[in-house]
Backbone of each chain as ProteinMPNN parsed JSONL, in Angstrom:
{"seq_chain_A": "MPDLNPMRVEGRGEVSGGRDPDPPIHGWTLLAWQPGHPQFGDDVFLEDGTASVPEILEAMRGQSPIQVARVYCTTPAHVHQALGYAALAKGG", "coords_chain_A": {"N_chain_A": [[-10.591, 6.405, -32.309], [-7.776, 7.321, -31.127], [-4.611, 5.55, -30.249], [-3.613, 5.854, -26.71], [-0.855, 6.424, -24.673], [0.208, 5.177, -21.56], [0.109, 6.34, -18.461], [2.973, 7.352, -16.226], [3.875, 6.321, -13.104], [6.022, 7.372, -10.762], [7.63, 6.835, -7.805], [9.316, 7.406, -4.65], [10.211, 6.147, -1.604], [10.915, 5.856, 1.87], [11.864, 4.114, 5.086], [12.271, 4.605, 8.396], [13.463, 3.144, 11.668], [11.167, 1.964, 14.326], [9.362, -1.054, 15.414], [9.229, -4.447, 15.373], [7.699, -7.584, 15.11], [8.698, -10.577, 17.074], [9.808, -13.468, 15.663], [10.834, -10.87, 13.068], [8.78, -9.96, 10.495], [9.65, -8.918, 8.081], [10.022, -9.74, 4.735], [8.026, -11.831, 4.5], [5.501, -11.354, 2.884], [2.903, -11.615, 3.334], [1.832, -11.416, 5.521], [1.115, -9.398, 8.491], [1.433, -6.868, 11.259], [0.219, -5.263, 13.933], [0.759, -3.983, 16.917], [-1.448, -4.303, 19.82], [-3.646, -4.547, 18.234], [-7.035, -3.914, 17.3], [-8.605, -6.28, 16.444], [-6.808, -8.247, 16.397], [-5.185, -8.234, 18.413], [-1.861, -8.473, 20.03], [-0.71, -10.6, 18.097], [0.339, -11.505, 15.357], [-0.823, -11.194, 11.821], [-2.836, -12.409, 9.199], [-2.534, -10.342, 6.252], [-4.305, -9.623, 4.963], [-6.315, -9.499, 6.805], [-7.962, -11.298, 7.601], [-7.608, -13.264, 9.484], [-5.751, -14.447, 12.452], [-2.104, -15.335, 12.865], [-1.762, -17.48, 15.397], [-4.554, -18.392, 15.105], [-4.778, -19.506, 12.45], [-3.009, -21.547, 13.179], [-4.568, -23.216, 14.767], [-6.664, -23.986, 13.367], [-5.691, -25.518, 11.309], [-5.84, -28.105, 12.587], [-6.318, -31.35, 11.344], [-7.245, -30.319, 8.937], [-6.503, -29.174, 5.35], [-4.473, -26.599, 3.993], [-5.93, -25.517, 1.91], [-8.352, -25.918, 2.633], [-8.758, -24.748, 5.27], [-8.128, -21.894, 4.287], [-10.419, -21.562, 2.789], [-12.649, -21.501, 4.939], [-11.985, -19.296, 6.071], [-12.201, -17.461, 4.15], [-9.76, -16.625, 2.853], [-6.584, -16.845, 1.164], [-4.879, -20.052, 0.067], [-1.829, -19.406, -0.209], [-1.782, -17.203, 1.739], [-2.232, -18.89, 4.156], [-0.228, -20.912, 3.921], [1.619, -19.108, 4.195], [1.395, -18.195, 7.07], [1.594, -20.555, 8.49], [4.234, -21.038, 7.985], [5.559, -18.765, 8.999], [4.972, -19.315, 11.586], [6.299, -21.606, 12.187], [8.867, -20.946, 12.004], [8.775, -19.241, 14.35], [8.036, -20.959, 16.063], [10.381, -22.572, 16.083], [12.447, -20.862, 16.764]], "CA_chain_A": [[-9.869, 6.687, -31.094], [-6.046, 6.796, -31.242], [-4.384, 4.879, -28.873], [-2.64, 6.63, -26.187], [0.222, 5.596, -23.761], [-0.378, 4.9, -20.123], [0.627, 7.482, -17.687], [4.083, 6.515, -15.609], [4.039, 6.761, -11.912], [7.262, 6.854, -9.999], [7.744, 7.106, -6.294], [10.278, 6.328, -3.653], [10.343, 6.53, 0.141], [12.068, 5.034, 2.988], [11.102, 3.618, 6.584], [13.269, 4.085, 9.491], [12.753, 2.932, 12.934], [9.809, 1.231, 14.45], [9.073, -2.147, 15.942], [8.913, -5.676, 14.434], [7.31, -8.939, 15.959], [9.699, -11.224, 17.061], [10.843, -12.977, 14.743], [10.502, -10.046, 12.178], [7.902, -10.102, 9.31], [10.048, -8.862, 6.567], [9.955, -11.077, 3.376], [6.4, -12.51, 4.839], [4.772, -10.49, 2.429], [1.384, -11.946, 3.271], [1.576, -11.187, 6.786], [1.268, -7.855, 8.886], [1.635, -6.914, 12.776], [0.095, -3.839, 14.679], [0.548, -3.937, 18.649], [-2.573, -3.688, 20.216], [-4.471, -4.633, 17.029], [-8.57, -4.024, 17.657], [-9.094, -7.694, 16.691], [-5.707, -9.671, 16.515], [-3.934, -7.84, 19.553], [-0.355, -8.257, 19.798], [-0.48, -11.383, 17.522], [1.017, -11.4, 13.689], [-2.418, -11.498, 11.521], [-2.604, -12.317, 7.762], [-2.274, -9.112, 5.843], [-5.845, -9.282, 4.503], [-7.183, -8.727, 8.028], [-9.126, -12.526, 7.846], [-7.267, -14.235, 10.478], [-4.357, -14.153, 13.334], [-1.282, -16.973, 12.792], [-2.666, -18.652, 16.17], [-6.027, -18.894, 14.798], [-5.116, -20.372, 11.407], [-2.516, -22.902, 13.507], [-5.325, -23.825, 15.557], [-7.789, -24.272, 12.414], [-5.344, -26.493, 10.934], [-6.087, -29.543, 12.995], [-7.209, -32.343, 10.263], [-7.542, -29.705, 7.519], [-5.769, -28.833, 4.431], [-4.316, -25.266, 3.809], [-6.982, -24.914, 1.234], [-9.823, -25.882, 3.774], [-8.662, -23.445, 6.321], [-8.413, -20.829, 3.221], [-11.921, -21.476, 2.225], [-13.244, -21.053, 6.134], [-11.345, -17.649, 6.703], [-11.9, -16.674, 3.298], [-8.357, -16.323, 2.467], [-6.078, -17.508, 0.1], [-3.833, -21.054, 0.614], [-0.772, -18.705, -0.127], [-1.969, -16.686, 2.908], [-1.94, -19.77, 4.836], [1.131, -21.254, 4.08], [2.819, -17.813, 5.047], [1.065, -18.415, 8.067], [2.062, -22.126, 8.793], [5.743, -21.108, 7.93], [5.942, -18.177, 9.942], [4.53, -20.092, 13.103], [7.072, -22.808, 12.24], [9.926, -20.355, 12.401], [8.754, -18.739, 15.705], [8.611, -22.098, 17.266], [12.235, -22.88, 16.289], [13.347, -19.619, 17.237]], "C_chain_A": [[-8.47, 6.597, -31.16], [-5.724, 6.127, -30.075], [-3.289, 5.964, -27.929], [-1.823, 5.807, -24.833], [-0.273, 5.718, -22.479], [0.445, 6.06, -19.325], [1.923, 6.917, -16.511], [4.002, 7.151, -14.35], [5.382, 6.34, -11.238], [7.333, 7.584, -8.983], [8.807, 6.726, -5.606], [9.993, 7.051, -2.476], [11.312, 5.644, 0.844], [11.223, 5.173, 4.192], [12.277, 3.489, 7.348], [12.634, 3.764, 10.886], [11.988, 1.918, 13.357], [10.073, 0.054, 15.348], [8.783, -3.33, 15.106], [8.528, -6.402, 15.42], [8.806, -9.495, 16.208], [9.437, -12.852, 16.977], [10.127, -12.023, 13.945], [9.57, -10.659, 10.989], [8.417, -9.97, 7.925], [10.191, -10.099, 5.952], [8.754, -12.03, 3.773], [5.615, -11.62, 4.247], [3.238, -10.429, 2.656], [0.88, -11.732, 4.572], [1.991, -9.682, 7.42], [0.951, -7.87, 10.425], [1.243, -5.23, 13.199], [-0.262, -4.568, 16.02], [-0.595, -3.284, 19.043], [-3.732, -3.677, 19.125], [-5.935, -4.835, 17.755], [-8.802, -5.518, 17.598], [-8.134, -8.544, 16.871], [-5.047, -9.241, 17.947], [-2.717, -7.849, 19.286], [0.257, -9.595, 18.791], [-0.151, -11.037, 15.734], [-0.326, -11.909, 12.982], [-1.753, -11.29, 9.69], [-2.948, -10.922, 7.089], [-3.882, -8.638, 5.072], [-7.127, -9.149, 5.272], [-8.319, -10.228, 8.348], [-8.92, -13.299, 8.936], [-5.674, -13.977, 11.231], [-3.48, -15.494, 12.782], [-1.811, -17.842, 13.785], [-3.919, -19.223, 15.728], [-6.026, -19.886, 13.404], [-4.177, -21.737, 11.679], [-3.576, -23.836, 13.807], [-6.54, -24.381, 14.55], [-7.162, -25.253, 11.482], [-5.028, -27.958, 11.278], [-7.034, -30.083, 12.394], [-7.578, -31.697, 9.444], [-6.285, -29.254, 6.836], [-5.55, -27.325, 4.653], [-5.598, -24.992, 2.934], [-8.334, -25.04, 1.726], [-9.823, -24.676, 4.267], [-8.729, -22.371, 5.349], [-9.743, -20.493, 3.17], [-12.775, -21.129, 3.734], [-12.782, -19.707, 6.442], [-11.378, -17.032, 5.4], [-10.679, -15.756, 2.789], [-7.875, -16.834, 1.348], [-5.003, -18.656, 0.668], [-2.29, -20.176, 0.771], [-0.626, -18.048, 1.093], [-1.596, -17.656, 4.129], [-0.712, -20.446, 5.201], [2.165, -20.4, 4.49], [2.628, -18.083, 6.705], [1.705, -19.479, 8.835], [3.977, -21.537, 9.228], [6.214, -20.099, 9.162], [6.023, -18.546, 11.524], [5.768, -21.03, 13.284], [8.275, -22.34, 12.705], [10.225, -19.747, 13.753], [8.771, -19.852, 16.682], [10.021, -22.429, 17.564], [12.839, -22.066, 16.833], [13.268, -19.385, 18.822]], "O_chain_A": [[-8.058, 5.443, -31.275], [-6.416, 6.111, -29.057], [-2.401, 6.671, -28.406], [-2.216, 4.813, -24.223], [-1.264, 6.431, -22.323], [1.458, 6.548, -19.826], [1.601, 5.884, -15.926], [4.037, 8.381, -14.302], [5.767, 5.173, -11.175], [7.163, 8.803, -9.021], [9.318, 5.652, -5.924], [9.637, 8.223, -2.351], [12.226, 4.934, 0.423], [10.276, 5.933, 4.395], [13.139, 2.626, 7.184], [11.48, 4.074, 11.183], [12.108, 0.862, 12.737], [11.054, 0.162, 16.083], [8.07, -3.168, 14.116], [8.851, -6.104, 16.57], [9.833, -9.031, 15.713], [8.973, -13.483, 17.927], [8.899, -12.112, 13.949], [9.716, -11.83, 10.642], [7.996, -10.532, 6.914], [10.414, -11.202, 6.45], [8.693, -13.095, 3.158], [4.913, -10.963, 5.017], [2.489, -9.518, 2.305], [-0.322, -11.827, 4.817], [2.905, -8.97, 7.004], [0.265, -8.789, 10.872], [1.869, -4.236, 12.833], [-1.148, -5.394, 16.241], [-0.863, -2.106, 18.808], [-4.644, -2.852, 19.178], [-6.095, -5.697, 18.619], [-9.182, -6.066, 18.632], [-8.382, -9.601, 17.451], [-4.364, -10.089, 18.522], [-2.345, -7.241, 18.283], [1.476, -9.706, 18.657], [-0.705, -10.086, 15.183], [-0.91, -12.894, 13.434], [-0.884, -10.6, 9.156], [-3.903, -10.387, 7.652], [-4.318, -7.525, 4.78], [-8.286, -8.893, 4.944], [-9.258, -10.201, 9.144], [-9.829, -13.982, 9.407], [-4.7, -13.455, 10.688], [-4.035, -16.504, 12.351], [-2.318, -18.897, 13.404], [-4.269, -20.38, 15.96], [-6.866, -20.759, 13.182], [-4.251, -22.742, 10.973], [-3.641, -24.971, 13.336], [-7.327, -25.207, 15.011], [-7.952, -25.9, 10.794], [-4.326, -28.766, 10.67], [-8.223, -29.787, 12.513], [-8.472, -32.263, 8.815], [-5.238, -28.992, 7.429], [-6.32, -26.74, 5.414], [-6.339, -24.117, 3.384], [-9.293, -24.389, 1.313], [-10.545, -23.73, 3.954], [-9.702, -21.681, 5.652], [-10.202, -19.382, 3.436], [-13.701, -20.341, 3.541], [-13.471, -19.064, 7.234], [-10.655, -16.042, 5.289], [-10.666, -14.574, 2.448], [-8.652, -17.287, 0.508], [-4.29, -18.334, 1.618], [-1.657, -20.303, 1.819], [0.459, -18.15, 1.666], [-0.786, -17.302, 4.985], [-0.225, -20.579, 6.323], [3.255, -20.705, 4.975], [3.588, -18.16, 7.471], [2.351, -19.188, 9.841], [4.644, -21.617, 10.259], [6.988, -20.423, 10.063], [6.835, -18.195, 12.38], [6.226, -21.221, 14.41], [8.872, -22.939, 13.599], [11.334, -19.659, 14.28], [9.305, -19.829, 17.791], [10.649, -22.543, 18.617], [13.847, -22.384, 17.465], [13.903, -18.468, 19.342]]}, "seq_chain_B": "MNLHDTLRTNMMGLLTTSLTSTSRMIIYTGSKPSKTAAPTGTPLGTFTLSATPGSASGGVYTFTNPANITAAASGTPGYGRIIDGTVDDGTHTQGQFTCGVGSGEFNWGSAFTSGGTVSVTSMSITEGNA", "coords_chain_B": {"N_chain_B": [[0.59, 7.93, -30.297], [1.396, 11.313, -30.139], [1.407, 13.903, -27.911], [1.001, 17.827, -27.562], [3.023, 19.364, -25.661], [2.127, 21.157, -23.913], [-0.339, 20.828, -23.846], [-0.222, 18.144, -22.64], [0.905, 19.067, -20.342], [-1.32, 20.705, -19.12], [-3.61, 18.784, -19.287], [-2.235, 16.777, -17.007], [-2.184, 18.982, -15.015], [-4.755, 19.022, -14.193], [-5.026, 17.296, -12.271], [-4.554, 18.496, -9.555], [-6.857, 20.031, -9.274], [-8.616, 17.841, -9.397], [-7.999, 16.495, -6.862], [-8.568, 18.064, -4.942], [-8.228, 20.294, -2.097], [-7.74, 19.323, 0.238], [-6.32, 15.961, 0.39], [-5.295, 12.711, 0.901], [-2.774, 10.273, 0.53], [-2.744, 6.696, 0.677], [-1.347, 4.011, 1.993], [-1.195, 0.504, 1.409], [-1.061, -3.072, 2.571], [-0.82, -5.945, 0.099], [-2.628, -6.827, -3.0], [-3.641, -4.736, -5.52], [-7.052, -3.502, -5.257], [-10.121, -3.174, -7.529], [-10.031, -0.078, -8.472], [-12.554, 1.454, -7.895], [-13.582, -0.096, -5.76], [-14.01, -0.965, -2.369], [-11.124, -0.019, -0.006], [-8.654, -2.844, 0.28], [-6.338, -5.162, 2.429], [-4.059, -4.298, 4.855], [-3.905, -1.321, 6.286], [-0.993, 0.604, 5.845], [-0.129, 3.012, 6.537], [-0.983, 6.607, 6.258], [-0.714, 9.58, 4.362], [-0.829, 13.264, 4.366], [-1.454, 15.058, 2.237], [-0.36, 17.953, 0.447], [-2.139, 21.108, 0.437], [-2.237, 22.328, -1.902], [-1.402, 19.815, -4.076], [0.767, 19.317, -5.794], [2.279, 20.182, -8.975], [2.14, 21.025, -12.331], [4.295, 20.452, -15.184], [6.124, 20.258, -18.515], [4.402, 18.23, -18.885], [4.831, 16.545, -16.969], [3.467, 15.834, -13.445], [4.609, 16.57, -10.748], [4.601, 15.693, -7.246], [4.584, 17.786, -4.369], [6.451, 16.595, -1.664], [5.132, 14.919, 1.03], [4.764, 15.573, 4.472], [6.411, 13.56, 7.17], [5.552, 10.456, 8.234], [3.969, 8.298, 10.732], [4.453, 4.925, 10.648], [1.554, 2.916, 10.522], [1.373, -0.186, 11.069], [3.202, -2.739, 10.808], [4.327, -4.442, 7.843], [4.39, -5.534, 4.264], [4.521, -2.867, 1.725], [1.998, -3.066, -0.763], [0.237, -1.51, -2.573], [-0.829, 1.867, -3.637], [-3.004, 4.667, -2.772], [-4.267, 7.587, -3.794], [-6.486, 9.952, -2.939], [-9.086, 12.299, -2.988], [-10.23, 14.179, -0.375], [-10.575, 12.557, 3.046], [-11.597, 10.048, 3.36], [-11.749, 6.791, 2.498], [-13.327, 5.027, 0.641], [-13.312, 3.765, -1.72], [-14.914, 5.454, -3.772], [-13.81, 7.814, -3.739], [-11.234, 7.782, -5.022], [-8.529, 8.84, -6.763], [-6.346, 8.211, -7.678], [-4.356, 5.146, -8.437], [-1.89, 3.092, -7.502], [0.697, 0.586, -7.91], [3.018, -0.774, -5.121], [6.052, -1.708, -3.931], [8.917, -3.425, -2.206], [11.726, -2.215, -3.088], [10.93, -2.379, -5.984], [7.982, -1.882, -8.179], [5.587, 0.537, -8.697], [6.023, 2.724, -6.956], [8.378, 2.585, -5.16], [9.608, 1.379, -2.288], [12.293, 1.494, 0.21], [12.537, -0.276, 2.188], [10.56, -2.747, 4.07], [7.305, -1.877, 6.145], [7.557, -0.824, 9.202], [6.05, -1.231, 12.284], [5.243, 2.024, 13.951], [7.537, 3.235, 12.861], [9.348, 5.618, 11.216], [8.079, 7.222, 8.249], [8.892, 8.201, 5.124], [8.426, 10.108, 2.066], [10.507, 10.583, -0.544], [10.315, 11.196, -3.225], [8.084, 12.093, -5.864], [5.818, 11.445, -8.727], [3.988, 12.116, -11.695], [3.749, 10.922, -14.834], [2.762, 12.08, -18.17], [2.14, 10.059, -20.916], [2.398, 10.487, -23.499], [4.425, 11.974, -25.203]], "CA_chain_B": [[0.27, 9.015, -30.495], [2.031, 12.467, -29.823], [0.871, 15.327, -28.01], [1.949, 18.96, -27.366], [3.484, 19.487, -24.149], [1.261, 22.045, -23.148], [-1.674, 20.008, -23.578], [0.063, 17.406, -21.697], [0.856, 19.685, -19.094], [-2.699, 21.043, -18.828], [-4.11, 17.61, -18.457], [-1.768, 16.581, -15.69], [-2.608, 19.965, -13.909], [-6.127, 18.666, -13.454], [-4.692, 16.381, -10.744], [-4.796, 19.396, -8.598], [-8.308, 20.098, -8.882], [-9.495, 16.77, -8.881], [-7.542, 16.014, -5.635], [-9.08, 19.033, -4.107], [-7.331, 20.87, -1.327], [-7.893, 18.261, 1.15], [-6.218, 14.747, -0.249], [-4.424, 11.927, 1.155], [-2.231, 9.054, 0.048], [-2.465, 5.58, 1.913], [-0.677, 2.466, 1.499], [-1.736, -0.974, 2.127], [-0.368, -4.271, 2.095], [-1.529, -7.197, -0.808], [-2.719, -6.673, -4.373], [-4.806, -3.56, -5.387], [-8.571, -3.945, -5.705], [-10.583, -2.075, -8.318], [-10.13, 1.319, -7.902], [-13.699, 2.244, -7.239], [-13.956, -0.851, -4.399], [-13.323, -0.308, -0.8], [-9.517, -0.586, 0.046], [-8.262, -4.233, 0.892], [-5.361, -5.403, 2.99], [-4.015, -3.627, 6.225], [-3.279, 0.26, 5.67], [0.549, 1.097, 6.54], [0.544, 4.599, 6.608], [-1.737, 7.511, 5.449], [-0.052, 10.784, 4.036], [-1.548, 14.391, 4.074], [-1.029, 15.675, 0.78], [-0.17, 19.494, 0.563], [-3.41, 21.824, -0.047], [-2.193, 22.084, -3.653], [-0.518, 18.774, -4.121], [2.001, 19.424, -6.531], [2.538, 21.187, -10.017], [2.461, 20.189, -13.743], [5.698, 21.214, -16.009], [6.424, 19.457, -19.346], [3.894, 16.734, -19.046], [4.724, 15.617, -15.659], [3.146, 16.193, -12.505], [5.311, 16.34, -9.659], [4.26, 16.292, -6.148], [5.343, 18.236, -3.035], [6.508, 15.703, -0.652], [4.503, 15.387, 2.23], [5.114, 15.33, 5.639], [6.562, 12.327, 7.236], [4.297, 10.044, 9.323], [4.526, 7.086, 11.533], [3.922, 3.693, 10.254], [0.468, 2.407, 11.595], [1.485, -1.262, 10.931], [4.313, -3.705, 10.239], [3.887, -5.289, 6.531], [5.131, -5.143, 2.719], [3.751, -2.054, 1.038], [1.632, -3.654, -1.992], [-0.37, -0.786, -3.436], [-1.252, 3.034, -2.86], [-4.229, 5.004, -3.515], [-4.152, 8.814, -3.546], [-7.939, 9.996, -2.88], [-9.654, 13.308, -2.498], [-10.806, 14.014, 0.85], [-9.942, 11.652, 4.067], [-12.145, 8.794, 3.474], [-10.837, 5.758, 1.387], [-14.193, 4.002, 0.688], [-13.377, 3.725, -3.073], [-15.452, 6.578, -4.154], [-12.534, 8.881, -3.882], [-9.999, 7.309, -5.46], [-8.353, 9.476, -8.134], [-5.225, 7.234, -8.67], [-4.056, 3.879, -7.59], [-0.486, 2.554, -7.931], [1.549, -0.672, -7.381], [4.021, -0.43, -4.511], [6.629, -2.862, -3.43], [10.115, -3.041, -1.523], [12.67, -2.319, -4.859], [10.458, -2.608, -6.956], [6.497, -1.009, -8.22], [5.633, 2.041, -9.387], [6.243, 3.315, -5.746], [9.442, 1.976, -4.716], [10.012, 1.804, -0.807], [13.561, 1.314, 0.84], [12.222, -1.421, 3.069], [8.653, -2.923, 4.569], [7.104, -0.66, 6.809], [7.707, -1.429, 10.601], [5.047, -0.138, 13.249], [5.777, 2.926, 14.761], [8.841, 3.595, 12.239], [9.163, 6.881, 10.517], [7.965, 7.132, 6.999], [9.127, 9.376, 4.273], [8.303, 10.166, 0.706], [11.504, 11.296, -1.212], [9.915, 11.8, -4.6], [6.689, 11.306, -6.739], [5.677, 12.367, -9.808], [3.081, 11.283, -12.603], [4.106, 11.227, -16.372], [1.54, 11.866, -18.936], [2.942, 9.097, -21.607], [2.287, 11.043, -24.962], [5.426, 13.234, -25.432]], "C_chain_B": [[0.973, 10.14, -29.796], [1.4, 13.713, -29.167], [1.659, 16.419, -27.502], [1.923, 18.979, -25.742], [2.646, 20.375, -23.588], [0.054, 21.28, -22.866], [-1.355, 18.794, -22.558], [0.265, 17.688, -20.219], [-0.497, 20.102, -18.265], [-3.549, 19.605, -18.511], [-3.632, 17.068, -17.064], [-1.995, 17.877, -14.333], [-3.989, 19.713, -13.337], [-5.931, 17.721, -12.347], [-5.238, 17.371, -9.639], [-6.24, 19.915, -8.037], [-9.137, 18.872, -8.303], [-9.163, 16.106, -7.57], [-8.155, 17.157, -4.254], [-8.014, 19.262, -3.108], [-7.311, 19.927, -0.092], [-7.849, 16.529, 0.687], [-5.268, 14.124, 0.83], [-3.765, 10.852, 0.203], [-2.208, 8.147, 0.974], [-1.899, 4.477, 1.295], [-0.969, 1.176, 2.102], [-0.798, -2.014, 1.494], [-1.293, -4.838, 0.847], [-1.63, -6.223, -2.217], [-3.636, -5.172, -4.365], [-5.869, -4.076, -5.941], [-8.882, -2.948, -6.871], [-10.563, -0.703, -7.743], [-11.274, 1.936, -7.474], [-14.052, 1.016, -5.882], [-13.326, -0.263, -3.36], [-11.989, -0.975, -0.708], [-9.856, -2.046, 0.63], [-7.101, -4.23, 1.3], [-5.252, -4.607, 4.224], [-3.365, -2.226, 5.786], [-2.088, 0.246, 6.694], [0.727, 2.496, 7.174], [-0.501, 5.253, 5.848], [-1.031, 8.895, 5.406], [-0.995, 11.937, 3.785], [-1.042, 14.913, 3.203], [-1.124, 17.59, 1.0], [-1.457, 20.025, -0.126], [-3.487, 21.853, -1.625], [-0.91, 20.849, -3.506], [1.007, 18.748, -4.634], [1.676, 20.54, -8.018], [2.952, 20.431, -11.123], [3.525, 21.254, -14.25], [6.025, 20.29, -16.876], [5.862, 18.031, -19.388], [3.857, 16.029, -17.989], [4.348, 16.584, -14.321], [3.964, 15.926, -11.489], [4.738, 16.632, -7.901], [4.94, 16.732, -4.958], [5.409, 16.931, -2.365], [5.936, 15.847, 0.587], [5.187, 15.262, 3.442], [5.417, 14.181, 6.032], [5.442, 11.695, 8.311], [5.06, 9.011, 9.967], [3.925, 5.913, 11.051], [2.509, 3.385, 11.457], [0.633, 0.909, 11.974], [3.201, -1.888, 10.735], [3.915, -4.482, 8.815], [4.813, -4.824, 5.342], [4.285, -4.332, 2.169], [3.259, -2.935, -0.26], [0.88, -2.894, -2.832], [-0.633, 0.566, -2.825], [-2.405, 3.663, -3.657], [-4.126, 6.624, -2.94], [-6.028, 9.317, -3.692], [-8.014, 11.664, -2.483], [-10.465, 13.242, -1.241], [-10.207, 13.14, 1.873], [-10.519, 10.278, 4.115], [-11.833, 7.871, 2.386], [-12.161, 4.933, 1.23], [-14.286, 3.586, -0.793], [-14.049, 4.412, -4.166], [-14.865, 7.984, -4.446], [-11.631, 8.493, -4.325], [-9.517, 7.939, -6.847], [-7.193, 8.935, -8.536], [-4.804, 6.159, -7.785], [-2.827, 3.47, -8.521], [-0.064, 1.145, -7.567], [2.951, -0.032, -6.217], [4.985, -2.091, -4.068], [7.941, -2.234, -2.683], [11.183, -3.476, -2.876], [12.08, -2.6, -5.848], [8.625, -2.029, -6.936], [6.85, 0.301, -8.897], [6.036, 2.965, -8.238], [7.203, 2.467, -5.002], [10.06, 2.187, -3.255], [11.515, 0.93, -0.558], [13.59, -0.065, 1.472], [10.754, -1.516, 3.518], [8.699, -1.884, 5.752], [7.303, -1.46, 8.165], [6.761, -0.353, 11.455], [5.498, 0.609, 14.287], [7.117, 3.79, 13.824], [8.381, 4.898, 11.449], [8.785, 6.558, 9.02], [7.768, 8.27, 6.141], [8.721, 9.404, 2.683], [9.404, 11.116, 0.244], [11.172, 11.67, -2.509], [8.75, 10.971, -4.767], [5.991, 12.118, -7.791], [4.63, 11.378, -10.749], [3.494, 11.594, -13.902], [3.17, 11.051, -17.138], [2.629, 11.052, -20.166], [2.881, 9.546, -22.988], [3.349, 11.931, -25.404], [5.634, 12.989, -26.741]], "O_chain_B": [[1.185, 9.853, -28.618], [0.875, 14.54, -29.912], [2.788, 16.224, -27.052], [1.054, 18.689, -24.92], [2.506, 20.141, -22.388], [-0.445, 21.153, -21.748], [-2.198, 18.5, -21.711], [-0.012, 16.999, -19.238], [-0.692, 19.886, -17.069], [-4.097, 19.479, -17.415], [-4.41, 16.916, -16.122], [-1.967, 17.704, -13.114], [-4.34, 20.105, -12.224], [-6.849, 17.479, -11.564], [-6.21, 17.095, -8.936], [-6.631, 20.127, -6.889], [-9.905, 18.777, -7.346], [-9.914, 15.232, -7.137], [-8.13, 17.003, -3.033], [-6.985, 18.588, -3.149], [-6.32, 20.208, 0.581], [-8.871, 15.847, 0.605], [-4.562, 14.831, 1.548], [-4.3, 10.626, -0.883], [-1.76, 8.445, 2.081], [-2.056, 4.151, 0.119], [-0.933, 0.969, 3.315], [-0.097, -1.987, 0.482], [-2.366, -4.292, 0.593], [-0.963, -5.219, -2.466], [-4.167, -4.668, -3.376], [-5.864, -4.892, -6.863], [-8.099, -2.048, -7.175], [-11.052, -0.361, -6.666], [-11.175, 2.907, -6.725], [-14.854, 1.399, -5.03], [-12.447, 0.598, -3.323], [-11.7, -2.092, -1.138], [-10.877, -2.395, 1.224], [-6.408, -3.371, 0.755], [-6.308, -4.199, 4.707], [-2.411, -2.142, 5.013], [-2.113, -0.009, 7.898], [1.498, 2.908, 8.04], [-0.975, 4.675, 4.87], [-0.754, 9.369, 6.508], [-1.951, 11.718, 3.041], [0.09, 15.342, 3.427], [-1.945, 18.211, 1.674], [-1.852, 19.48, -1.156], [-4.415, 21.535, -2.369], [0.19, 20.986, -2.972], [2.037, 18.332, -4.103], [0.924, 21.514, -7.976], [3.771, 19.511, -11.124], [3.646, 22.435, -13.924], [6.314, 19.231, -16.319], [6.44, 17.001, -19.735], [3.113, 15.059, -17.844], [4.764, 17.728, -14.144], [4.047, 14.711, -11.306], [4.524, 17.773, -7.491], [5.875, 16.054, -4.532], [4.454, 16.164, -2.484], [6.195, 16.848, 1.255], [6.32, 14.783, 3.381], [4.803, 13.331, 5.387], [4.675, 12.343, 9.023], [6.268, 8.787, 9.9], [2.694, 5.934, 11.058], [2.454, 3.547, 12.676], [0.151, 0.564, 13.053], [4.181, -1.172, 10.53], [2.954, -5.24, 8.952], [5.718, -3.992, 5.401], [3.165, -4.809, 1.986], [4.162, -3.543, -0.834], [0.702, -3.397, -3.941], [-0.691, 0.61, -1.596], [-2.74, 3.368, -4.804], [-3.923, 6.834, -1.744], [-6.676, 8.9, -4.652], [-7.15, 12.208, -1.794], [-11.292, 12.348, -1.064], [-9.047, 12.88, 1.552], [-10.007, 9.413, 4.825], [-11.658, 8.374, 1.277], [-12.041, 3.884, 1.863], [-15.34, 3.049, -1.136], [-13.859, 4.09, -5.339], [-15.285, 8.923, -5.123], [-10.714, 9.134, -3.811], [-10.037, 7.602, -7.912], [-6.877, 9.094, -9.715], [-4.879, 6.234, -6.559], [-2.732, 3.483, -9.748], [-0.784, 0.626, -6.713], [3.67, 0.932, -6.479], [4.533, -3.232, -3.971], [8.132, -1.029, -2.521], [11.368, -4.558, -3.433], [12.715, -3.142, -6.753], [8.058, -1.803, -5.867], [7.841, 0.847, -9.384], [6.419, 4.079, -8.598], [6.755, 1.635, -4.214], [10.909, 3.057, -3.056], [11.745, -0.145, -1.113], [14.512, -0.863, 1.308], [9.918, -0.621, 3.39], [9.663, -1.262, 6.2], [7.202, -2.687, 8.164], [6.717, 0.874, 11.365], [6.02, 0.166, 15.31], [7.536, 4.885, 14.199], [7.215, 5.129, 11.129], [9.265, 5.509, 8.588], [6.871, 9.108, 6.231], [8.814, 8.285, 2.179], [9.338, 12.308, 0.546], [11.844, 12.596, -2.963], [8.396, 9.89, -4.297], [5.665, 13.298, -7.662], [4.496, 10.167, -10.57], [3.604, 12.807, -14.077], [2.553, 9.99, -17.046], [3.794, 11.433, -20.28], [3.458, 8.771, -23.751], [2.925, 12.807, -26.157], [6.373, 13.724, -27.396]]}, "name": "protein", "num_of_chains": 2, "seq": "MPDLNPMRVEGRGEVSGGRDPDPPIHGWTLLAWQPGHPQFGDDVFLEDGTASVPEILEAMRGQSPIQVARVYCTTPAHVHQALGYAALAKGGMNLHDTLRTNMMGLLTTSLTSTSRMIIYTGSKPSKTAAPTGTPLGTFTLSATPGSASGGVYTFTNPANITAAASGTPGYGRIIDGTVDDGTHTQGQFTCGVGSGEFNWGSAFTSGGTVSVTSMSITEGNA"}
């Protein structure tokens, strides 16, 4: 079977307007937000849908990010972003 | 290997058949899962593709830009899927691709913002054996 080259997908798109939480989550690639979310309400949440930022903050009492990630079946990177965002929100 | 352009065009033209007359393009956050798995991440927006989603010429399938949509959530686009039908459960994936802001196979100008207007300005798939 001869080698075939892969197909190439090229797309471009734009987004305008809309609402972001305060502070905005632009740059926080592992977080998401949807006002009135059926599970997380108006809270910012992990983009994989496993927990909200307040839930992560609450779970951190006496536990490491790795332990919390294990509890919520998410990644330590997601937990770190939730903590970073929470700190930013508190400071703001 | 190099293929005749007619063959390349015919191959790409099969996309229209595979997508059927009811197809969607859905953008999600996070890393793309296996194409046959249920989607992961947060759905940011769902585009309704045209009954004839695009056309093939010179080995390139060019999609007709779908109508603008309203973003369902705020987040960073990570991957997208093109599915036949309207239900994305992993069994209808006809194509899956990476997304990013300023990067990725599908390059978005910015992250999605809930309630924002989202538009596709171009989209094509090129057969790679010209």
